[in-house]
PDB file of N, H, CA, C and O in Angstrom:
ATOM      1  N   MET A   1     124.823 112.205  88.578  1.00  0.00           N
ATOM      2  CA  MET A   1     124.752 111.395  89.781  1.00  0.00           C
ATOM      3  C   MET A   1     123.675 111.944  90.701  1.00  0.00           C
ATOM      4  O   MET A   1     123.531 113.156  90.862  1.00  0.00           O
ATOM      5  N   ALA A   2     122.937 111.050  91.289  1.00  0.00           N
ATOM      6  H   ALA A   2     123.054 110.065  91.158  1.00  0.00           H
ATOM      7  CA  ALA A   2     121.856 111.431  92.184  1.00  0.00           C
ATOM      8  C   ALA A   2     122.323 111.343  93.634  1.00  0.00           C
ATOM      9  O   ALA A   2     123.146 110.500  93.988  1.00  0.00           O
ATOM     10  N   ALA A   3     121.788 112.216  94.448  1.00  0.00           N
ATOM     11  H   ALA A   3     121.119 112.901  94.160  1.00  0.00           H
ATOM     12  CA  ALA A   3     122.116 112.212  95.874  1.00  0.00           C
ATOM     13  C   ALA A   3     121.306 111.156  96.599  1.00  0.00           C
ATOM     14  O   ALA A   3     120.114 110.978  96.347  1.00  0.00           O
ATOM     15  N   VAL A   4     121.973 110.465  97.498  1.00  0.00           N
ATOM     16  H   VAL A   4     122.941 110.610  97.702  1.00  0.00           H
ATOM     17  CA  VAL A   4     121.292 109.553  98.399  1.00  0.00           C
ATOM     18  C   VAL A   4     121.620 110.043  99.805  1.00  0.00           C
ATOM     19  O   VAL A   4     122.784 110.079 100.206  1.00  0.00           O
ATOM     20  N   ILE A   5     120.595 110.416 100.537  1.00  0.00           N
ATOM     21  H   ILE A   5     119.650 110.387 100.211  1.00  0.00           H
ATOM     22  CA  ILE A   5     120.761 110.887 101.906  1.00  0.00           C
ATOM     23  C   ILE A   5     120.058 109.880 102.793  1.00  0.00           C
ATOM     24  O   ILE A   5     118.851 109.670 102.673  1.00  0.00           O
ATOM     25  N   GLU A   6     120.808 109.264 103.676  1.00  0.00           N
ATOM     26  H   GLU A   6     121.788 109.435 103.773  1.00  0.00           H
ATOM     27  CA  GLU A   6     120.227 108.298 104.605  1.00  0.00           C
ATOM     28  C   GLU A   6     120.315 108.857 106.016  1.00  0.00           C
ATOM     29  O   GLU A   6     121.367 109.327 106.451  1.00  0.00           O
ATOM     30  N   ILE A   7     119.191 108.798 106.723  1.00  0.00           N
ATOM     31  H   ILE A   7     118.337 108.417 106.369  1.00  0.00           H
ATOM     32  CA  ILE A   7     119.155 109.259 108.104  1.00  0.00           C
ATOM     33  C   ILE A   7     118.629 108.107 108.954  1.00  0.00           C
ATOM     34  O   ILE A   7     117.528 107.605 108.729  1.00  0.00           O
ATOM     35  N   ASP A   8     119.425 107.701 109.924  1.00  0.00           N
ATOM     36  H   ASP A   8     120.319 108.109 110.107  1.00  0.00           H
ATOM     37  CA  ASP A   8     119.015 106.651 110.850  1.00  0.00           C
ATOM     38  C   ASP A   8     118.119 107.303 111.891  1.00  0.00           C
ATOM     39  O   ASP A   8     118.603 107.903 112.851  1.00  0.00           O
ATOM     40  N   CYS A   9     116.814 107.183 111.697  1.00  0.00           N
ATOM     41  H   CYS A   9     116.421 106.696 110.917  1.00  0.00           H
ATOM     42  CA  CYS A   9     115.867 107.899 112.560  1.00  0.00           C
ATOM     43  C   CYS A   9     115.909 107.405 114.003  1.00  0.00           C
ATOM     44  O   CYS A   9     115.503 108.138 114.906  1.00  0.00           O
ATOM     45  N   GLN A  10     116.380 106.198 114.246  1.00  0.00           N
ATOM     46  H   GLN A  10     116.709 105.603 113.513  1.00  0.00           H
ATOM     47  CA  GLN A  10     116.476 105.707 115.618  1.00  0.00           C
ATOM     48  C   GLN A  10     117.724 106.245 116.319  1.00  0.00           C
ATOM     49  O   GLN A  10     117.765 106.319 117.547  1.00  0.00           O
ATOM     50  N   ARG A  11     118.727 106.616 115.549  1.00  0.00           N
ATOM     51  H   ARG A  11     118.694 106.556 114.551  1.00  0.00           H
ATOM     52  CA  ARG A  11     119.945 107.195 116.119  1.00  0.00           C
ATOM     53  C   ARG A  11     119.804 108.708 116.300  1.00  0.00           C
ATOM     54  O   ARG A  11     120.447 109.291 117.173  1.00  0.00           O
ATOM     55  N   CYS A  12     118.969 109.341 115.480  1.00  0.00           N
ATOM     56  H   CYS A  12     118.446 108.867 114.771  1.00  0.00           H
ATOM     57  CA  CYS A  12     118.785 110.793 115.511  1.00  0.00           C
ATOM     58  C   CYS A  12     118.098 111.223 116.805  1.00  0.00           C
ATOM     59  O   CYS A  12     117.071 110.663 117.189  1.00  0.00           O
ATOM     60  N   LYS A  13     118.674 112.221 117.471  1.00  0.00           N
ATOM     61  H   LYS A  13     119.508 112.676 117.159  1.00  0.00           H
ATOM     62  CA  LYS A  13     118.060 112.734 118.699  1.00  0.00           C
ATOM     63  C   LYS A  13     117.267 114.011 118.465  1.00  0.00           C
ATOM     64  O   LYS A  13     116.736 114.601 119.406  1.00  0.00           O
ATOM     65  N   GLY A  14     117.188 114.438 117.196  1.00  0.00           N
ATOM     66  H   GLY A  14     117.620 113.958 116.432  1.00  0.00           H
ATOM     67  CA  GLY A  14     116.354 115.584 116.857  1.00  0.00           C
ATOM     68  C   GLY A  14     116.937 116.935 117.189  1.00  0.00           C
ATOM     69  O   GLY A  14     116.189 117.883 117.430  1.00  0.00           O
ATOM     70  N   CYS A  15     118.251 117.052 117.210  1.00  0.00           N
ATOM     71  H   CYS A  15     118.858 116.282 117.015  1.00  0.00           H
ATOM     72  CA  CYS A  15     118.871 118.341 117.546  1.00  0.00           C
ATOM     73  C   CYS A  15     118.642 119.385 116.455  1.00  0.00           C
ATOM     74  O   CYS A  15     118.632 120.583 116.736  1.00  0.00           O
ATOM     75  N   GLY A  16     118.455 118.935 115.205  1.00  0.00           N
ATOM     76  H   GLY A  16     118.463 117.962 114.977  1.00  0.00           H
ATOM     77  CA  GLY A  16     118.178 119.856 114.108  1.00  0.00           C
ATOM     78  C   GLY A  16     119.396 120.503 113.478  1.00  0.00           C
ATOM     79  O   GLY A  16     119.243 121.348 112.597  1.00  0.00           O
ATOM     80  N   TYR A  17     120.607 120.137 113.899  1.00  0.00           N
ATOM     81  H   TYR A  17     120.731 119.450 114.615  1.00  0.00           H
ATOM     82  CA  TYR A  17     121.810 120.724 113.310  1.00  0.00           C
ATOM     83  C   TYR A  17     121.877 120.460 111.811  1.00  0.00           C
ATOM     84  O   TYR A  17     122.212 121.356 111.035  1.00  0.00           O
ATOM     85  N   CYS A  18     121.561 119.243 111.405  1.00  0.00           N
ATOM     86  H   CYS A  18     121.289 118.516 112.035  1.00  0.00           H
ATOM     87  CA  CYS A  18     121.648 118.910 109.979  1.00  0.00           C
ATOM     88  C   CYS A  18     120.688 119.765 109.165  1.00  0.00           C
ATOM     89  O   CYS A  18     121.030 120.211 108.070  1.00  0.00           O
ATOM     90  N   VAL A  19     119.502 119.994 109.684  1.00  0.00           N
ATOM     91  H   VAL A  19     119.224 119.632 110.573  1.00  0.00           H
ATOM     92  CA  VAL A  19     118.507 120.817 108.994  1.00  0.00           C
ATOM     93  C   VAL A  19     118.980 122.273 108.945  1.00  0.00           C
ATOM     94  O   VAL A  19     118.867 122.929 107.910  1.00  0.00           O
ATOM     95  N   ALA A  20     119.501 122.767 110.046  1.00  0.00           N
ATOM     96  H   ALA A  20     119.592 122.234 110.887  1.00  0.00           H
ATOM     97  CA  ALA A  20     119.949 124.160 110.121  1.00  0.00           C
ATOM     98  C   ALA A  20     121.111 124.444 109.180  1.00  0.00           C
ATOM     99  O   ALA A  20     121.195 125.540 108.626  1.00  0.00           O
ATOM    100  N   PHE A  21     122.014 123.478 108.986  1.00  0.00           N
ATOM    101  H   PHE A  21     121.946 122.588 109.436  1.00  0.00           H
ATOM    102  CA  PHE A  21     123.195 123.695 108.161  1.00  0.00           C
ATOM    103  C   PHE A  21     123.032 123.243 106.724  1.00  0.00           C
ATOM    104  O   PHE A  21     123.982 123.310 105.944  1.00  0.00           O
ATOM    105  N   CYS A  22     121.834 122.778 106.355  1.00  0.00           N
ATOM    106  H   CYS A  22     121.062 122.724 106.988  1.00  0.00           H
ATOM    107  CA  CYS A  22     121.564 122.355 104.981  1.00  0.00           C
ATOM    108  C   CYS A  22     121.114 123.577 104.174  1.00  0.00           C
ATOM    109  O   CYS A  22     119.940 123.948 104.202  1.00  0.00           O
ATOM    110  N   LYS A  23     122.057 124.199 103.454  1.00  0.00           N
ATOM    111  H   LYS A  23     123.010 123.898 103.431  1.00  0.00           H
ATOM    112  CA  LYS A  23     121.720 125.409 102.696  1.00  0.00           C
ATOM    113  C   LYS A  23     120.694 125.181 101.599  1.00  0.00           C
ATOM    114  O   LYS A  23     119.848 126.049 101.388  1.00  0.00           O
ATOM    115  N   PRO A  24     120.725 124.039 100.877  1.00  0.00           N
ATOM    116  CA  PRO A  24     119.707 123.842  99.840  1.00  0.00           C
ATOM    117  C   PRO A  24     118.351 123.394 100.398  1.00  0.00           C
ATOM    118  O   PRO A  24     117.411 123.180  99.634  1.00  0.00           O
ATOM    119  N   LYS A  25     118.246 123.254 101.710  1.00  0.00           N
ATOM    120  H   LYS A  25     119.011 123.427 102.331  1.00  0.00           H
ATOM    121  CA  LYS A  25     116.985 122.883 102.377  1.00  0.00           C
ATOM    122  C   LYS A  25     116.462 121.522 101.914  1.00  0.00           C
ATOM    123  O   LYS A  25     115.272 121.356 101.648  1.00  0.00           O
ATOM    124  N   ALA A  26     117.377 120.552 101.826  1.00  0.00           N
ATOM    125  H   ALA A  26     118.344 120.687 102.042  1.00  0.00           H
ATOM    126  CA  ALA A  26     116.999 119.194 101.435  1.00  0.00           C
ATOM    127  C   ALA A  26     116.426 118.411 102.608  1.00  0.00           C
ATOM    128  O   ALA A  26     115.778 117.384 102.408  1.00  0.00           O
ATOM    129  N   LEU A  27     116.661 118.886 103.836  1.00  0.00           N
ATOM    130  H   LEU A  27     117.188 119.720 103.998  1.00  0.00           H
ATOM    131  CA  LEU A  27     116.220 118.175 105.034  1.00  0.00           C
ATOM    132  C   LEU A  27     115.208 118.997 105.826  1.00  0.00           C
ATOM    133  O   LEU A  27     115.217 120.227 105.782  1.00  0.00           O
ATOM    134  N   VAL A  28     114.347 118.303 106.543  1.00  0.00           N
ATOM    135  H   VAL A  28     114.340 117.304 106.579  1.00  0.00           H
ATOM    136  CA  VAL A  28     113.384 118.935 107.450  1.00  0.00           C
ATOM    137  C   VAL A  28     113.253 118.044 108.689  1.00  0.00           C
ATOM    138  O   VAL A  28     113.709 116.900 108.698  1.00  0.00           O
ATOM    139  N   MET A  29     112.637 118.579 109.712  1.00  0.00           N
ATOM    140  H   MET A  29     112.267 119.508 109.705  1.00  0.00           H
ATOM    141  CA  MET A  29     112.338 117.773 110.890  1.00  0.00           C
ATOM    142  C   MET A  29     110.993 117.089 110.677  1.00  0.00           C
ATOM    143  O   MET A  29     110.024 117.715 110.247  1.00  0.00           O
ATOM    144  N   ALA A  30     110.950 115.821 110.976  1.00  0.00           N
ATOM    145  H   ALA A  30     111.737 115.312 111.325  1.00  0.00           H
ATOM    146  CA  ALA A  30     109.726 115.036 110.814  1.00  0.00           C
ATOM    147  C   ALA A  30     108.726 115.377 111.914  1.00  0.00           C
ATOM    148  O   ALA A  30     109.105 115.804 113.004  1.00  0.00           O
ATOM    149  N   THR A  31     107.471 115.185 111.618  1.00  0.00           N
ATOM    150  H   THR A  31     107.163 114.838 110.733  1.00  0.00           H
ATOM    151  CA  THR A  31     106.441 115.352 112.647  1.00  0.00           C
ATOM    152  C   THR A  31     106.264 114.047 113.420  1.00  0.00           C
ATOM    153  O   THR A  31     105.728 114.041 114.528  1.00  0.00           O
ATOM    154  N   GLU A  32     106.720 112.938 112.823  1.00  0.00           N
ATOM    155  H   GLU A  32     107.156 112.943 111.923  1.00  0.00           H
ATOM    156  CA  GLU A  32     106.672 111.649 113.509  1.00  0.00           C
ATOM    157  C   GLU A  32     107.785 111.579 114.548  1.00  0.00           C
ATOM    158  O   GLU A  32     108.712 112.388 114.544  1.00  0.00           O
ATOM    159  N   ARG A  33     107.675 110.605 115.429  1.00  0.00           N
ATOM    160  H   ARG A  33     106.922 109.948 115.432  1.00  0.00           H
ATOM    161  CA  ARG A  33     108.681 110.416 116.473  1.00  0.00           C
ATOM    162  C   ARG A  33     109.298 109.025 116.363  1.00  0.00           C
ATOM    163  O   ARG A  33     108.661 108.077 115.903  1.00  0.00           O
ATOM    164  N   ASN A  34     110.560 108.928 116.800  1.00  0.00           N
ATOM    165  H   ASN A  34     111.077 109.698 117.174  1.00  0.00           H
ATOM    166  CA  ASN A  34     111.224 107.629 116.787  1.00  0.00           C
ATOM    167  C   ASN A  34     110.880 106.850 118.064  1.00  0.00           C
ATOM    168  O   ASN A  34     110.038 107.289 118.847  1.00  0.00           O
ATOM    169  N   ALA A  35     111.518 105.716 118.271  1.00  0.00           N
ATOM    170  H   ALA A  35     112.202 105.360 117.634  1.00  0.00           H
ATOM    171  CA  ALA A  35     111.223 104.858 119.419  1.00  0.00           C
ATOM    172  C   ALA A  35     111.515 105.537 120.757  1.00  0.00           C
ATOM    173  O   ALA A  35     111.010 105.113 121.796  1.00  0.00           O
ATOM    174  N   PHE A  36     112.326 106.585 120.727  1.00  0.00           N
ATOM    175  H   PHE A  36     112.736 106.930 119.883  1.00  0.00           H
ATOM    176  CA  PHE A  36     112.666 107.314 121.952  1.00  0.00           C
ATOM    177  C   PHE A  36     111.754 108.513 122.176  1.00  0.00           C
ATOM    178  O   PHE A  36     111.938 109.264 123.133  1.00  0.00           O
ATOM    179  N   GLY A  37     110.776 108.694 121.302  1.00  0.00           N
ATOM    180  H   GLY A  37     110.626 108.083 120.525  1.00  0.00           H
ATOM    181  CA  GLY A  37     109.833 109.795 121.433  1.00  0.00           C
ATOM    182  C   GLY A  37     110.361 111.116 120.918  1.00  0.00           C
ATOM    183  O   GLY A  37     109.850 112.173 121.290  1.00  0.00           O
ATOM    184  N   LEU A  38     111.379 111.076 120.064  1.00  0.00           N
ATOM    185  H   LEU A  38     111.793 110.218 119.762  1.00  0.00           H
ATOM    186  CA  LEU A  38     112.016 112.293 119.554  1.00  0.00           C
ATOM    187  C   LEU A  38     111.677 112.509 118.091  1.00  0.00           C
ATOM    188  O   LEU A  38     111.647 111.561 117.307  1.00  0.00           O
ATOM    189  N   ASN A  39     111.423 113.750 117.725  1.00  0.00           N
ATOM    190  H   ASN A  39     111.447 114.520 118.362  1.00  0.00           H
ATOM    191  CA  ASN A  39     111.282 114.078 116.307  1.00  0.00           C
ATOM    192  C   ASN A  39     112.656 113.937 115.681  1.00  0.00           C
ATOM    193  O   ASN A  39     113.659 114.301 116.294  1.00  0.00           O
ATOM    194  N   TYR A  40     112.708 113.420 114.482  1.00  0.00           N
ATOM    195  H   TYR A  40     111.892 113.124 113.984  1.00  0.00           H
ATOM    196  CA  TYR A  40     113.975 113.175 113.816  1.00  0.00           C
ATOM    197  C   TYR A  40     114.033 113.916 112.485  1.00  0.00           C
ATOM    198  O   TYR A  40     113.010 114.366 111.969  1.00  0.00           O
ATOM    199  N   ALA A  41     115.225 114.037 111.941  1.00  0.00           N
ATOM    200  H   ALA A  41     116.057 113.672 112.360  1.00  0.00           H
ATOM    201  CA  ALA A  41     115.400 114.683 110.639  1.00  0.00           C
ATOM    202  C   ALA A  41     114.982 113.711 109.549  1.00  0.00           C
ATOM    203  O   ALA A  41     115.109 112.495 109.697  1.00  0.00           O
ATOM    204  N   GLN A  42     114.481 114.268 108.449  1.00  0.00           N
ATOM    205  H   GLN A  42     114.378 115.255 108.329  1.00  0.00           H
ATOM    206  CA  GLN A  42     114.134 113.435 107.306  1.00  0.00           C
ATOM    207  C   GLN A  42     114.428 114.193 106.017  1.00  0.00           C
ATOM    208  O   GLN A  42     114.538 115.419 106.007  1.00  0.00           O
ATOM    209  N   VAL A  43     114.550 113.440 104.943  1.00  0.00           N
ATOM    210  H   VAL A  43     114.461 112.444 104.952  1.00  0.00           H
ATOM    211  CA  VAL A  43     114.840 114.020 103.637  1.00  0.00           C
ATOM    212  C   VAL A  43     113.560 114.608 103.060  1.00  0.00           C
ATOM    213  O   VAL A  43     112.528 113.941 102.994  1.00  0.00           O
ATOM    214  N   GLN A  44     113.645 115.853 102.650  1.00  0.00           N
ATOM    215  H   GLN A  44     114.484 116.395 102.704  1.00  0.00           H
ATOM    216  CA  GLN A  44     112.517 116.518 102.001  1.00  0.00           C
ATOM    217  C   GLN A  44     112.709 116.546 100.490  1.00  0.00           C
ATOM    218  O   GLN A  44     111.762 116.328  99.734  1.00  0.00           O
ATOM    219  N   ASP A  45     113.949 116.819 100.050  1.00  0.00           N
ATOM    220  H   ASP A  45     114.717 116.997 100.665  1.00  0.00           H
ATOM    221  CA  ASP A  45     114.213 116.953  98.623  1.00  0.00           C
ATOM    222  C   ASP A  45     115.651 116.553  98.321  1.00  0.00           C
ATOM    223  O   ASP A  45     116.546 117.398  98.323  1.00  0.00           O
ATOM    224  N   ALA A  46     115.875 115.271  98.064  1.00  0.00           N
ATOM    225  H   ALA A  46     115.148 114.584  98.063  1.00  0.00           H
ATOM    226  CA  ALA A  46     117.229 114.777  97.793  1.00  0.00           C
ATOM    227  C   ALA A  46     117.819 115.404  96.536  1.00  0.00           C
ATOM    228  O   ALA A  46     119.038 115.544  96.430  1.00  0.00           O
ATOM    229  N   GLU A  47     116.983 115.778  95.594  1.00  0.00           N
ATOM    230  H   GLU A  47     115.993 115.665  95.680  1.00  0.00           H
ATOM    231  CA  GLU A  47     117.477 116.396  94.359  1.00  0.00           C
ATOM    232  C   GLU A  47     118.096 117.767  94.612  1.00  0.00           C
ATOM    233  O   GLU A  47     118.906 118.234  93.812  1.00  0.00           O
ATOM    234  N   ALA A  48     117.728 118.408  95.701  1.00  0.00           N
ATOM    235  H   ALA A  48     117.069 118.029  96.351  1.00  0.00           H
ATOM    236  CA  ALA A  48     118.298 119.719  96.032  1.00  0.00           C
ATOM    237  C   ALA A  48     119.696 119.598  96.628  1.00  0.00           C
ATOM    238  O   ALA A  48     120.434 120.581  96.684  1.00  0.00           O
ATOM    239  N   CYS A  49     120.059 118.413  97.067  1.00  0.00           N
ATOM    240  H   CYS A  49     119.459 117.614  97.022  1.00  0.00           H
ATOM    241  CA  CYS A  49     121.352 118.186  97.725  1.00  0.00           C
ATOM    242  C   CYS A  49     122.504 118.547  96.790  1.00  0.00           C
ATOM    243  O   CYS A  49     122.520 118.139  95.629  1.00  0.00           O
ATOM    244  N   ASN A  50     123.475 119.322  97.308  1.00  0.00           N
ATOM    245  H   ASN A  50     123.462 119.653  98.251  1.00  0.00           H
ATOM    246  CA  ASN A  50     124.641 119.710  96.522  1.00  0.00           C
ATOM    247  C   ASN A  50     125.918 119.019  97.012  1.00  0.00           C
ATOM    248  O   ASN A  50     127.021 119.425  96.647  1.00  0.00           O
ATOM    249  N   PHE A  51     125.776 117.999  97.818  1.00  0.00           N
ATOM    250  H   PHE A  51     124.880 117.668  98.115  1.00  0.00           H
ATOM    251  CA  PHE A  51     126.880 117.184  98.330  1.00  0.00           C
ATOM    252  C   PHE A  51     127.892 117.967  99.154  1.00  0.00           C
ATOM    253  O   PHE A  51     129.077 117.633  99.152  1.00  0.00           O
ATOM    254  N   CYS A  52     127.449 118.994  99.852  1.00  0.00           N
ATOM    255  H   CYS A  52     126.486 119.265  99.853  1.00  0.00           H
ATOM    256  CA  CYS A  52     128.360 119.756 100.706  1.00  0.00           C
ATOM    257  C   CYS A  52     128.741 118.961 101.956  1.00  0.00           C
ATOM    258  O   CYS A  52     129.775 119.222 102.571  1.00  0.00           O
ATOM    259  N   LEU A  53     127.907 117.996 102.326  1.00  0.00           N
ATOM    260  H   LEU A  53     127.067 117.784 101.826  1.00  0.00           H
ATOM    261  CA  LEU A  53     128.111 117.114 103.480  1.00  0.00           C
ATOM    262  C   LEU A  53     128.018 117.822 104.830  1.00  0.00           C
ATOM    263  O   LEU A  53     128.399 117.253 105.854  1.00  0.00           O
ATOM    264  N   ASN A  54     127.514 119.058 104.842  1.00  0.00           N
ATOM    265  H   ASN A  54     127.204 119.520 104.011  1.00  0.00           H
ATOM    266  CA  ASN A  54     127.358 119.769 106.113  1.00  0.00           C
ATOM    267  C   ASN A  54     126.472 118.994 107.076  1.00  0.00           C
ATOM    268  O   ASN A  54     126.743 118.957 108.276  1.00  0.00           O
ATOM    269  N   CYS A  55     125.428 118.383 106.567  1.00  0.00           N
ATOM    270  H   CYS A  55     125.208 118.413 105.592  1.00  0.00           H
ATOM    271  CA  CYS A  55     124.507 117.648 107.424  1.00  0.00           C
ATOM    272  C   CYS A  55     125.226 116.514 108.150  1.00  0.00           C
ATOM    273  O   CYS A  55     125.071 116.351 109.360  1.00  0.00           O
ATOM    274  N   ALA A  56     126.008 115.735 107.412  1.00  0.00           N
ATOM    275  H   ALA A  56     126.134 115.868 106.429  1.00  0.00           H
ATOM    276  CA  ALA A  56     126.728 114.612 108.014  1.00  0.00           C
ATOM    277  C   ALA A  56     127.820 115.095 108.968  1.00  0.00           C
ATOM    278  O   ALA A  56     128.046 114.492 110.017  1.00  0.00           O
ATOM    279  N   ARG A  57     128.488 116.172 108.604  1.00  0.00           N
ATOM    280  H   ARG A  57     128.304 116.662 107.751  1.00  0.00           H
ATOM    281  CA  ARG A  57     129.553 116.717 109.463  1.00  0.00           C
ATOM    282  C   ARG A  57     129.005 117.273 110.777  1.00  0.00           C
ATOM    283  O   ARG A  57     129.646 117.152 111.821  1.00  0.00           O
ATOM    284  N   MET A  58     127.833 117.876 110.724  1.00  0.00           N
ATOM    285  H   MET A  58     127.313 117.975 109.875  1.00  0.00           H
ATOM    286  CA  MET A  58     127.270 118.529 111.906  1.00  0.00           C
ATOM    287  C   MET A  58     126.552 117.564 112.843  1.00  0.00           C
ATOM    288  O   MET A  58     126.322 117.899 114.005  1.00  0.00           O
ATOM    289  N   CYS A  59     126.199 116.388 112.370  1.00  0.00           N
ATOM    290  H   CYS A  59     126.387 116.116 111.426  1.00  0.00           H
ATOM    291  CA  CYS A  59     125.428 115.447 113.189  1.00  0.00           C
ATOM    292  C   CYS A  59     126.287 114.870 114.317  1.00  0.00           C
ATOM    293  O   CYS A  59     127.243 114.142 114.052  1.00  0.00           O
ATOM    294  N   PRO A  60     125.956 115.187 115.573  1.00  0.00           N
ATOM    295  CA  PRO A  60     126.751 114.677 116.687  1.00  0.00           C
ATOM    296  C   PRO A  60     126.538 113.179 116.931  1.00  0.00           C
ATOM    297  O   PRO A  60     127.304 112.554 117.663  1.00  0.00           O
ATOM    298  N   ASP A  61     125.515 112.615 116.328  1.00  0.00           N
ATOM    299  H   ASP A  61     124.892 113.123 115.733  1.00  0.00           H
ATOM    300  CA  ASP A  61     125.199 111.210 116.553  1.00  0.00           C
ATOM    301  C   ASP A  61     125.536 110.313 115.369  1.00  0.00           C
ATOM    302  O   ASP A  61     125.232 109.120 115.386  1.00  0.00           O
ATOM    303  N   LEU A  62     126.164 110.883 114.337  1.00  0.00           N
ATOM    304  H   LEU A  62     126.410 111.852 114.323  1.00  0.00           H
ATOM    305  CA  LEU A  62     126.536 110.130 113.135  1.00  0.00           C
ATOM    306  C   LEU A  62     125.339 109.408 112.530  1.00  0.00           C
ATOM    307  O   LEU A  62     125.443 108.265 112.085  1.00  0.00           O
ATOM    308  N   ALA A  63     124.202 110.097 112.522  1.00  0.00           N
ATOM    309  H   ALA A  63     124.117 111.025 112.883  1.00  0.00           H
ATOM    310  CA  ALA A  63     122.965 109.508 112.011  1.00  0.00           C
ATOM    311  C   ALA A  63     122.747 109.799 110.525  1.00  0.00           C
ATOM    312  O   ALA A  63     121.832 109.241 109.920  1.00  0.00           O
ATOM    313  N   VAL A  64     123.573 110.665 109.928  1.00  0.00           N
ATOM    314  H   VAL A  64     124.317 111.118 110.419  1.00  0.00           H
ATOM    315  CA  VAL A  64     123.372 111.083 108.540  1.00  0.00           C
ATOM    316  C   VAL A  64     124.507 110.573 107.659  1.00  0.00           C
ATOM    317  O   VAL A  64     125.684 110.741 107.978  1.00  0.00           O
ATOM    318  N   THR A  65     124.133 109.951 106.550  1.00  0.00           N
ATOM    319  H   THR A  65     123.177 109.814 106.291  1.00  0.00           H
ATOM    320  CA  THR A  65     125.096 109.487 105.550  1.00  0.00           C
ATOM    321  C   THR A  65     124.665 110.048 104.203  1.00  0.00           C
ATOM    322  O   THR A  65     123.488 109.977 103.848  1.00  0.00           O
ATOM    323  N   VAL A  66     125.610 110.605 103.452  1.00  0.00           N
ATOM    324  H   VAL A  66     126.566 110.662 103.741  1.00  0.00           H
ATOM    325  CA  VAL A  66     125.317 111.150 102.132  1.00  0.00           C
ATOM    326  C   VAL A  66     126.295 110.540 101.143  1.00  0.00           C
ATOM    327  O   VAL A  66     127.503 110.514 101.377  1.00  0.00           O
ATOM    328  N   TYR A  67     125.762 110.056 100.049  1.00  0.00           N
ATOM    329  H   TYR A  67     124.780 110.077  99.859  1.00  0.00           H
ATOM    330  CA  TYR A  67     126.629 109.548  98.987  1.00  0.00           C
ATOM    331  C   TYR A  67     125.953 109.736  97.648  1.00  0.00           C
ATOM    332  O   TYR A  67     124.762 110.040  97.565  1.00  0.00           O
ATOM    333  N   GLN A  68     126.738 109.550  96.606  1.00  0.00           N
ATOM    334  H   GLN A  68     127.704 109.303  96.674  1.00  0.00           H
ATOM    335  CA  GLN A  68     126.209 109.694  95.249  1.00  0.00           C
ATOM    336  C   GLN A  68     125.909 108.309  94.697  1.00  0.00           C
ATOM    337  O   GLN A  68     126.660 107.355  94.902  1.00  0.00           O
ATOM    338  N   SER A  69     124.813 108.234  94.004  1.00  0.00           N
ATOM    339  H   SER A  69     124.203 109.009  93.836  1.00  0.00           H
ATOM    340  CA  SER A  69     124.414 106.981  93.371  1.00  0.00           C
ATOM    341  C   SER A  69     124.269 107.234  91.881  1.00  0.00           C
ATOM    342  O   SER A  69     123.606 108.186  91.469  1.00  0.00           O
ATOM    343  N   ALA A  70     124.875 106.402  91.092  1.00  0.00           N
ATOM    344  H   ALA A  70     125.414 105.629  91.427  1.00  0.00           H
ATOM    345  CA  ALA A  70     124.763 106.549  89.647  1.00  0.00           C
ATOM    346  C   ALA A  70     123.315 106.299  89.242  1.00  0.00           C
ATOM    347  O   ALA A  70     122.755 105.240  89.523  1.00  0.00           O
ATOM    348  N   ALA A  71     122.727 107.267  88.593  1.00  0.00           N
ATOM    349  H   ALA A  71     123.182 108.127  88.364  1.00  0.00           H
ATOM    350  CA  ALA A  71     121.341 107.137  88.148  1.00  0.00           C
ATOM    351  C   ALA A  71     121.295 106.119  87.016  1.00  0.00           C
ATOM    352  O   ALA A  71     122.162 106.103  86.142  1.00  0.00           O
ATOM    353  N   LYS A  72     120.294 105.288  87.044  1.00  0.00           N
ATOM    354  H   LYS A  72     119.590 105.301  87.754  1.00  0.00           H
ATOM    355  CA  LYS A  72     120.126 104.311  85.979  1.00  0.00           C
ATOM    356  C   LYS A  72     119.565 105.013  84.758  1.00  0.00           C
ATOM    357  O   LYS A  72     118.472 105.578  84.792  1.00  0.00           O
ATOM    358  N   GLU A  73     120.319 104.967  83.697  1.00  0.00           N
ATOM    359  H   GLU A  73     121.207 104.508  83.669  1.00  0.00           H
ATOM    360  CA  GLU A  73     119.896 105.626  82.478  1.00  0.00           C
ATOM    361  C   GLU A  73     119.506 104.572  81.450  1.00  0.00           C
ATOM    362  O   GLU A  73     120.196 103.566  81.283  1.00  0.00           O
ATOM    363  N   ALA A  74     118.430 104.805  80.786  1.00  0.00           N
ATOM    364  H   ALA A  74     117.870 105.622  80.921  1.00  0.00           H
ATOM    365  CA  ALA A  74     117.988 103.884  79.734  1.00  0.00           C
ATOM    366  C   ALA A  74     118.855 104.111  78.512  1.00  0.00           C
ATOM    367  O   ALA A  74     119.068 105.251  78.100  1.00  0.00           O
ATOM    368  N   ARG A  75     119.353 103.040  77.936  1.00  0.00           N
ATOM    369  H   ARG A  75     119.180 102.114  78.271  1.00  0.00           H
ATOM    370  CA  ARG A  75     120.165 103.146  76.730  1.00  0.00           C
ATOM    371  C   ARG A  75     119.305 102.792  75.532  1.00  0.00           C
ATOM    372  O   ARG A  75     118.570 101.805  75.533  1.00  0.00           O
ATOM    373  N   HIS A  76     119.413 103.598  74.546  1.00  0.00           N
ATOM    374  H   HIS A  76     120.010 104.401  74.545  1.00  0.00           H
ATOM    375  CA  HIS A  76     118.669 103.365  73.311  1.00  0.00           C
ATOM    376  C   HIS A  76     119.682 103.077  72.208  1.00  0.00           C
ATOM    377  O   HIS A  76     120.170 103.991  71.543  1.00  0.00           O
ATOM    378  N   ASP A  77     119.988 101.806  72.024  1.00  0.00           N
ATOM    379  H   ASP A  77     119.592 101.063  72.564  1.00  0.00           H
ATOM    380  CA  ASP A  77     120.959 101.416  70.988  1.00  0.00           C
ATOM    381  C   ASP A  77     120.264 101.016  69.724  1.00  0.00           C
ATOM    382  O   ASP A  77     120.920 100.658  68.745  1.00  0.00           O
TER     383      ASP A  77
END
């Protein structure tokens, strides 16, 4: 299963908690700014995600969602 990390960049206020608590370093702070002029968190490496959900738990603005997506596998019958 592949990790899907969604960050609502317009909801993110750029506190950096999700980045700080992401042990596999799947998240980073963006250099771009959202509509409010704030740097927001973004996914750097979704494959590094270990589904600990620390990022989503630590986000005070509920801007982070993490779920597993079944990878599409080619079948050779």
